[in-house]
C-alpha positions as CSV (number, residue, x, y, z in Angstrom):
1,X,-48.7,18.8,20.4
2,X,-46.8,21.1,22.8
3,X,-45.0,24.0,21.2
4,X,-41.2,23.9,21.2
5,X,-39.3,25.8,23.8
6,X,-37.0,28.7,23.0
7,X,-34.0,26.5,23.9
8,X,-35.2,23.7,21.6
9,X,-35.5,26.1,18.7
10,X,-32.0,27.5,19.4
11,X,-30.5,24.0,19.4
12,X,-32.4,22.9,16.3
13,X,-30.0,22.0,13.4
14,X,-31.3,23.0,9.9
15,X,-32.3,20.2,7.6
16,X,-30.7,21.8,4.6
17,X,-27.0,22.6,4.3
18,X,-25.9,25.8,6.0
19,X,-24.1,28.4,3.9
20,X,-21.8,31.3,4.8
21,X,-24.7,33.5,3.8
22,X,-26.9,31.9,6.5
23,X,-24.2,32.5,9.1
24,X,-23.7,36.1,8.0
25,X,-27.5,36.8,8.2
26,X,-27.8,35.2,11.7
27,X,-25.0,37.3,13.1
28,X,-25.7,40.4,11.2
29,X,-22.2,40.6,9.6
30,X,-20.9,40.4,6.0
31,X,-20.0,37.2,4.3
32,X,-16.4,38.5,4.0
33,X,-16.3,38.6,7.8
34,X,-17.6,35.1,8.0
35,X,-15.1,33.8,5.5
36,X,-12.1,35.5,7.2
37,X,-13.3,34.4,10.7
38,X,-13.5,30.7,9.5
39,X,-10.0,30.9,8.0
40,X,-8.6,32.6,11.1
41,X,-7.7,35.8,9.3
42,X,-5.7,38.3,11.3
43,X,-8.1,41.1,10.4
44,X,-10.9,39.6,12.5
45,X,-10.9,40.0,16.3
46,X,-11.0,37.1,18.7
47,X,-14.6,37.9,20.0
48,X,-16.0,37.9,16.4
49,X,-14.1,34.7,15.5
50,X,-15.5,33.0,18.6
51,X,-19.1,34.0,17.7
52,X,-18.7,32.8,14.2
53,X,-17.1,29.4,15.2
54,X,-19.7,28.8,17.9
55,X,-22.6,29.4,15.4
56,X,-20.9,27.3,12.7
57,X,-20.6,24.4,15.2
58,X,-24.2,24.8,16.4
59,X,-25.6,24.8,12.9
60,X,-23.2,22.0,11.7
61,X,-21.8,24.3,9.0
62,X,-19.6,22.4,6.5
63,X,-17.4,24.4,4.1
64,X,-18.1,23.9,0.4
65,X,-14.6,23.3,-0.9
66,X,-15.8,22.9,-4.5
67,X,-17.5,26.2,-4.4
68,X,-14.4,27.8,-3.0
69,X,-12.3,26.2,-5.7
70,X,-14.7,27.6,-8.4
71,X,-14.3,31.1,-6.9
72,X,-10.6,30.9,-6.7
73,X,-10.1,29.0,-10.0
74,X,-8.2,26.2,-8.3
75,X,-8.8,23.2,-6.0
76,X,-7.4,20.2,-4.2
77,X,-9.3,17.9,-6.4
78,X,-7.6,15.3,-8.7
79,X,-9.6,13.9,-11.6
80,X,-9.2,10.3,-12.7
81,X,-10.7,8.6,-15.8
82,X,-10.6,4.8,-16.2
83,X,-12.2,2.6,-18.8
84,X,-14.0,0.5,-16.2
85,X,-13.8,-0.4,-12.5
86,X,-14.3,-4.2,-12.7
87,X,-11.7,-6.9,-12.2
88,X,-8.5,-6.3,-10.3
89,X,-6.4,-4.0,-12.3
90,X,-8.2,-0.6,-12.4
91,X,-9.6,-0.8,-8.9
92,X,-6.1,-1.5,-7.6
93,X,-4.6,1.4,-9.6
94,X,-7.4,3.7,-8.3
95,X,-6.6,2.5,-4.7
96,X,-3.0,3.5,-5.3
97,X,-4.0,6.9,-6.6
98,X,-6.3,7.6,-3.7
99,X,-3.7,6.6,-1.2
100,X,-1.0,8.8,-2.7
101,X,-3.4,11.7,-3.4
102,X,-4.8,11.7,0.2
103,X,-1.2,11.9,1.6
104,X,-0.7,14.9,-0.6
105,X,-3.9,16.6,0.6
106,X,-5.9,15.9,-2.5
107,X,-9.4,14.3,-3.0
108,X,-10.1,12.2,-6.0
109,X,-13.0,12.5,-8.4
110,X,-13.3,9.3,-10.5
111,X,-15.1,8.9,-13.9
112,X,-15.6,5.8,-16.0
113,X,-15.5,6.0,-19.8
114,X,-17.0,2.5,-20.1
115,X,-14.7,2.0,-23.0
116,X,-16.5,4.8,-24.9
117,X,-14.6,7.8,-26.3
118,X,-17.8,9.9,-26.1
119,X,-18.0,9.2,-22.4
120,X,-14.3,10.0,-22.1
121,X,-14.9,13.4,-23.7
122,X,-17.8,14.2,-21.3
123,X,-15.6,13.2,-18.4
124,X,-12.9,15.6,-19.4
125,X,-15.5,18.4,-19.6
126,X,-17.0,17.4,-16.2
127,X,-13.6,17.5,-14.5
128,X,-12.6,20.8,-16.1
129,X,-15.9,22.3,-14.8
130,X,-15.0,21.1,-11.3
131,X,-11.7,23.0,-11.5
132,X,-9.6,20.0,-10.8
133,X,-5.9,20.6,-10.2
134,X,-4.9,17.7,-12.5
135,X,-6.2,14.8,-14.5
136,X,-5.0,11.2,-14.6
137,X,-6.4,9.1,-17.5
138,X,-6.2,5.6,-19.0
139,X,-7.6,5.7,-22.5
140,X,-10.8,3.9,-23.6
141,X,-10.6,1.1,-26.1
142,X,-12.4,3.2,-28.7
143,X,-10.2,6.3,-28.4
144,X,-8.3,7.1,-31.6
145,X,-8.9,10.8,-31.8
146,X,-7.1,12.7,-29.0
147,X,-8.2,16.3,-29.6
148,X,-10.3,16.4,-26.5
149,X,-7.1,16.3,-24.4
150,X,-5.8,19.6,-26.0
151,X,-8.2,21.7,-23.9
152,X,-6.6,20.3,-20.7
153,X,-3.1,21.2,-22.0
154,X,-4.3,24.7,-23.1
155,X,-5.5,25.4,-19.6
156,X,-2.1,24.4,-18.2
157,X,-3.6,21.6,-16.1
158,X,-1.2,18.7,-15.4
159,X,-2.3,15.7,-17.5
160,X,-0.9,12.2,-16.8
161,X,-1.7,9.1,-18.8
162,X,-1.3,5.7,-17.3
163,X,-1.4,2.1,-18.7
164,X,-3.2,2.9,-21.9
165,X,-1.5,6.0,-23.2
166,X,-1.0,8.2,-26.3
167,X,1.7,6.9,-28.6
168,X,3.3,10.3,-28.4
169,X,6.7,11.3,-27.1
170,X,5.2,14.6,-25.8
171,X,3.0,13.2,-23.1
172,X,3.5,12.5,-19.4
173,X,2.8,8.8,-18.7
174,X,3.3,6.0,-16.3
175,X,3.4,2.6,-18.1
176,X,4.4,-1.0,-17.5
177,X,7.2,-2.5,-19.6
178,X,4.5,-4.5,-21.5
179,X,7.0,-5.6,-24.2
180,X,9.3,-7.1,-21.6
181,X,6.5,-8.8,-19.7
182,X,5.2,-10.4,-23.0
183,X,8.8,-11.4,-24.0
184,X,9.4,-13.2,-20.7
185,X,6.1,-14.9,-20.7
186,X,6.6,-16.2,-24.3
187,X,10.1,-17.2,-23.5
188,X,8.9,-19.2,-20.5
189,X,6.5,-21.1,-22.8
190,X,9.4,-21.8,-25.2
191,X,11.5,-23.1,-22.3
192,X,8.7,-25.5,-21.6
193,X,9.2,-27.0,-25.0
194,X,6.4,-25.2,-26.8
195,X,7.0,-24.3,-30.5
196,X,3.6,-23.4,-32.0
197,X,2.7,-20.5,-29.6
198,X,-0.5,-18.6,-30.5
199,X,-1.1,-15.1,-29.4
200,X,-4.3,-13.3,-28.5
201,X,-3.1,-9.8,-29.5
202,X,-5.9,-7.4,-28.7
203,X,-6.8,-4.1,-30.6
204,X,-3.5,-2.7,-31.9
205,X,-4.3,1.0,-31.8
206,X,-3.7,0.7,-28.0
207,X,-0.1,0.9,-26.9
208,X,-0.3,-1.9,-24.4
209,X,-1.4,-4.4,-27.0
210,X,1.1,-3.2,-29.5
211,X,3.9,-3.6,-27.0
212,X,2.8,-7.1,-25.9
213,X,2.6,-8.3,-29.4
214,X,6.1,-7.0,-30.1
215,X,7.4,-8.8,-27.0
216,X,5.8,-12.0,-28.2
217,X,7.4,-11.7,-31.6
218,X,10.8,-10.9,-30.2
219,X,10.8,-13.9,-28.0
220,X,10.0,-16.2,-30.9
221,X,12.7,-14.6,-33.0
222,X,15.3,-14.9,-30.3
223,X,14.6,-18.7,-30.2
224,X,14.7,-19.0,-34.0
225,X,10.9,-19.8,-34.2
226,X,9.2,-18.3,-37.3
227,X,6.3,-15.9,-36.7
228,X,3.1,-17.5,-38.0
229,X,0.4,-14.9,-38.6
230,X,-2.2,-17.6,-38.6
231,X,-1.5,-18.1,-34.9
232,X,-2.1,-14.4,-34.0
233,X,-5.6,-13.1,-33.4
234,X,-6.8,-9.5,-33.0
235,X,-9.9,-9.0,-30.9
236,X,-11.2,-7.4,-27.8
237,X,-9.8,-9.3,-24.8
238,X,-13.2,-10.7,-23.7
239,X,-13.8,-14.2,-22.3
240,X,-16.3,-15.0,-25.1
241,X,-13.8,-14.0,-27.8
242,X,-11.1,-16.1,-26.2
243,X,-13.3,-19.2,-26.3
244,X,-14.3,-18.5,-30.0
245,X,-10.6,-18.0,-31.0
246,X,-9.6,-21.2,-29.2
247,X,-12.2,-23.1,-31.2
248,X,-10.6,-21.7,-34.5
249,X,-7.1,-22.6,-33.4
250,X,-8.0,-26.1,-32.5
251,X,-9.5,-26.6,-36.0
252,X,-6.2,-25.7,-37.7
253,X,-4.4,-28.6,-39.5
254,X,-1.5,-28.0,-37.0
255,X,-3.0,-26.6,-33.8
256,X,-0.9,-24.6,-31.3
257,X,0.8,-26.2,-28.3
258,X,0.5,-23.0,-26.3
259,X,-1.3,-19.7,-26.2
260,X,0.0,-16.4,-24.8
261,X,-2.8,-13.9,-24.3
262,X,-2.5,-10.1,-23.9
263,X,-5.3,-10.2,-21.3
264,X,-6.5,-12.7,-18.7
265,X,-10.2,-12.7,-19.5
266,X,-9.5,-14.0,-23.0
267,X,-7.2,-16.8,-21.7
268,X,-9.9,-17.8,-19.2
269,X,-12.3,-18.2,-22.1
270,X,-9.7,-20.4,-23.8
271,X,-9.3,-22.5,-20.7
272,X,-13.0,-23.1,-20.3
273,X,-13.4,-24.1,-24.0
274,X,-10.4,-26.5,-23.8
275,X,-11.9,-28.1,-20.6
276,X,-15.3,-28.5,-22.3
277,X,-13.6,-30.3,-25.2
278,X,-11.5,-32.6,-23.0
279,X,-8.2,-31.0,-24.0
280,X,-5.7,-31.1,-21.2
281,X,-4.0,-28.0,-19.8
282,X,-1.0,-27.8,-19.7
283,X,-0.2,-31.3,-21.1
284,X,-1.8,-30.7,-24.5
285,X,-1.8,-26.9,-24.6
286,X,-0.1,-24.5,-22.3
287,X,-1.7,-21.2,-21.4
288,X,-0.4,-17.8,-20.1
289,X,-2.1,-14.5,-19.7
290,X,-1.5,-10.9,-18.8
291,X,-2.8,-8.8,-15.8
292,X,-2.7,-11.3,-12.9
293,X,-6.4,-10.9,-12.3
294,X,-7.7,-12.4,-9.0
295,X,-9.3,-15.4,-10.7
296,X,-6.0,-16.6,-12.2
297,X,-5.0,-18.1,-8.8
298,X,-8.3,-20.0,-8.3
299,X,-9.0,-21.6,-11.7
300,X,-8.2,-25.3,-12.3
301,X,-5.5,-25.3,-13.3
302,X,-4.2,-22.0,-12.0
303,X,-3.2,-19.5,-14.7
304,X,0.3,-18.2,-15.4
305,X,0.1,-14.4,-15.8
306,X,2.1,-11.2,-15.8
307,X,1.5,-8.9,-12.9
308,X,1.1,-5.1,-13.8
309,X,2.2,-3.5,-10.4
310,X,-1.3,-1.9,-10.2
311,X,-1.0,0.1,-6.9
312,X,2.5,1.2,-7.7
313,X,1.3,2.5,-11.1
314,X,-1.4,4.6,-9.3
315,X,1.0,5.9,-6.8
316,X,3.6,6.7,-9.5
317,X,0.9,8.6,-11.5
318,X,0.2,10.8,-8.5
319,X,3.9,11.5,-7.9
320,X,4.3,12.5,-11.5
321,X,1.3,14.8,-11.2
322,X,2.8,16.4,-8.1
323,X,6.1,16.9,-9.9
324,X,4.3,18.6,-12.8
325,X,2.5,20.9,-10.4
326,X,5.8,22.2,-9.2
327,X,7.4,22.4,-12.6
328,X,7.4,25.6,-14.7
329,X,8.2,26.3,-18.3
330,X,9.1,23.8,-21.1
331,X,9.9,21.1,-18.6
332,X,6.1,20.9,-17.8
333,X,5.8,17.8,-20.1
334,X,7.5,14.9,-21.6
335,X,8.1,12.7,-18.6
336,X,7.6,8.9,-18.7
337,X,7.9,6.4,-15.8
338,X,8.3,2.8,-16.8
339,X,7.5,0.0,-14.2
340,X,8.9,-3.5,-14.5
341,X,6.4,-6.4,-14.5
342,X,6.5,-9.7,-12.6
343,X,5.8,-13.1,-14.2
344,X,3.7,-15.4,-11.9
345,X,4.3,-19.0,-13.1
346,X,1.5,-21.3,-12.2
347,X,0.2,-24.7,-13.4
348,X,-1.3,-23.7,-16.7
349,X,2.0,-23.1,-18.5
350,X,4.1,-26.1,-17.1
351,X,3.9,-27.9,-20.4
352,X,7.2,-29.7,-20.0
353,X,6.4,-31.4,-16.7
354,X,3.5,-33.0,-15.0
355,X,1.0,-30.5,-13.6
356,X,1.4,-30.1,-9.8
357,X,-1.4,-30.5,-7.3
358,X,-3.8,-27.6,-7.1
359,X,-2.9,-27.3,-3.4
360,X,0.7,-26.5,-4.2
361,X,1.5,-22.8,-3.4
362,X,2.7,-22.0,-6.9
363,X,2.4,-18.2,-6.7
364,X,5.0,-17.8,-3.9
365,X,7.5,-20.3,-5.3
366,X,7.4,-19.4,-9.0
367,X,7.6,-15.6,-9.2
368,X,10.1,-14.1,-11.7
369,X,11.1,-10.5,-11.6
370,X,11.1,-9.3,-15.2
371,X,13.9,-6.9,-16.0
């Protein structure tokens, strides 16, 4: 094989990442000179800057922003922790976060807790080690001890909770008005003539499920309907659990004529069980969920659900983080942003009338702004 020419060797790009130390060694100058030349510092002459930039381009030098952040103790990185990245809600929230963060000059590092508080703790440590400028977090389903967030506060790093938040007045948070969304959804079922409305309530140590249960109860009370604890079920909002609970409710001496679920996956499980048993939806039992997952508009019948303003929640979380970055002193904390939900009325809840054709564009015609 012919040996490489001098020109070929000069044009060869190293296979491993090039560092500032490599540039300094090649040019016979200090790393400080390289650093200042790359940042266009006034103390470096034009000739030297040109030599450094020419070599950096030739060797495809890429600055290590994380290493620079570790040296300076700050970064343009924003940490995000979510329970999971499936379905519509959290991916849409993260999309909103990334859009707003990018406009503000920040990159996003995302971690999944997988609904496990131990993973959530590790994620906090990982993000702190990366010297992130702030952390946005939605709590895992198993989080009941919140001490791991104290280390974030002690470092003075802006901490914003969204959706699933600490039930504490002294936190920064962006939330949906879950109580109002549940109230309007339950009220809609009442207006359809339903009187025995069951509720899939979810784990009550999480704020979102507490508030949705409260909205359900308040709607019943406003209509003079007694709250029957036999019709309220507390479980993880899974499809399997929804089917199992629907089986229990149908076996009651007086089964419900409607179900309002605090999550869409559980109401999907209920719908599948009812269809397998030949129970008509909505004629025999009306159904309504919460989250407006993508599948709600393609089921048969389509499912009524409360939309959570996902992307807006992500964008609002970043805006709050940016405000906290600029705030000094005691005002650094205690800000809450509350978004208003939307109720999407579809076939599954129209108990008081014949179910429309599946081809009818329900979503656009039956959207209620919840206030």
